[in-house]
N, C-alpha and C positions, 0 to 999 in steps of 0.2 A: 289813604283815605281821601285826600284831596282829589285824586284821579276819580275815585268812585263817586264822589260828590259831583264832580264836573260832568258825569255821564247821565245825570238826571234829565228826564225828557222835558225840559223847559228852556225857553229862550230867555227867561227872566234871570237866569243865573250864569254868571261868568266867574271862572276860577283862575287865579293868577298866582304863580309862585315867585318868590324873590329869594335868591341865595345871597347870604351875607357872610360867606367864608373869608373874604378879603379883609385882612386886618391892618392894611396900610403900610406894609413893609416895602421900602423902595426897591429892593432886589427881587421882590415877588409881586409883580403887578396883577391886577384883576384877571388879565388874560391867562395867567398861569393856572387859574382854577377851572378854566373852561372844560378841559378834558375830563376831570373828575366829576364835574357837575353833569356834563352830557352823559357820562357813563351811568351815573345814578338815575338820571331822568329816563334813560333808555330802559334800565332795569325795572323801573317803576311804571313803565309804559305811559309816561306823562307827556308825550308829544302832542296830544290834542288840547293841552291847556297852554296858556301863555306863560313862559318861563323866562325870568330875568336874572342876571347876575349883577349885583351892586358894584359900581365902580368907585364908590366911596368906602372908606374903612367902616367895618362893622359897627364900631362905637358911634360913629356919626349917623349911620342909617337908623340904628336903634333909637338914638336920641330924637331924630326927625319924626319917627313914628310914635315916640313916647312910650317905648317899652324898654324894660331893663335887661331882658334876656330872651333867647329863643328856647322853645317854640313860642311863637306868637301868631295868632290868627286874627286878622282884622277883617271885619265884615262891614261892607258899605251898602247903603240903600240905593235905590234907583236914581235918587237925586244927587248921589255922590257924597252924601254925608255919612260919617262914621257912625254906625249903630252898635257896634260891639268890638271890644278889644279883649281877646281871650288869651290868657297866659296861665302858666302854672300857679301864679300868685292869686288869681281870682277864679280858678277852676272849681267845679262843683265837688271834686274828689281830691285825690292825691296829685293830680296833674291834669292839664287840659286834655280832653278826648273829643273825638268827633261825635261819638254816641251820646255822651252826657252834656256836652257844651255847644259844639258847633252845629250839629244837625237840628236841635231844638230851636236855636236862634234863627237859622236859615229858614226852617219851616214857618216860624212865626212871621218872619219878614215876608216870605212869599205869599202867605195866606192873607196878609194885610194889604198887599198891593193889588 
């Protein structure tokens, strides 16, 4: 869904993914996750968006972004301010979806700018 969203014909929208699989084990550094992440991103045809792999343990990353669990979708305005933090906890239904939660917020934001 993120890939589909990123293909909208507007320069006003930038999509970025952040993988937080790294859990901080000393014997399994962040680099150990790269092959699996790249395989997933290739399968999802996500090469046209910016994709990052966290080098900090997942718990630290989630804390920095103020989310308790994934999936979490953070939407920022043109000014860099957070305008929406979408998680299963605050989703419109049984869990966060692009159709019910992300797309309406993005549309509202794009129409306001």
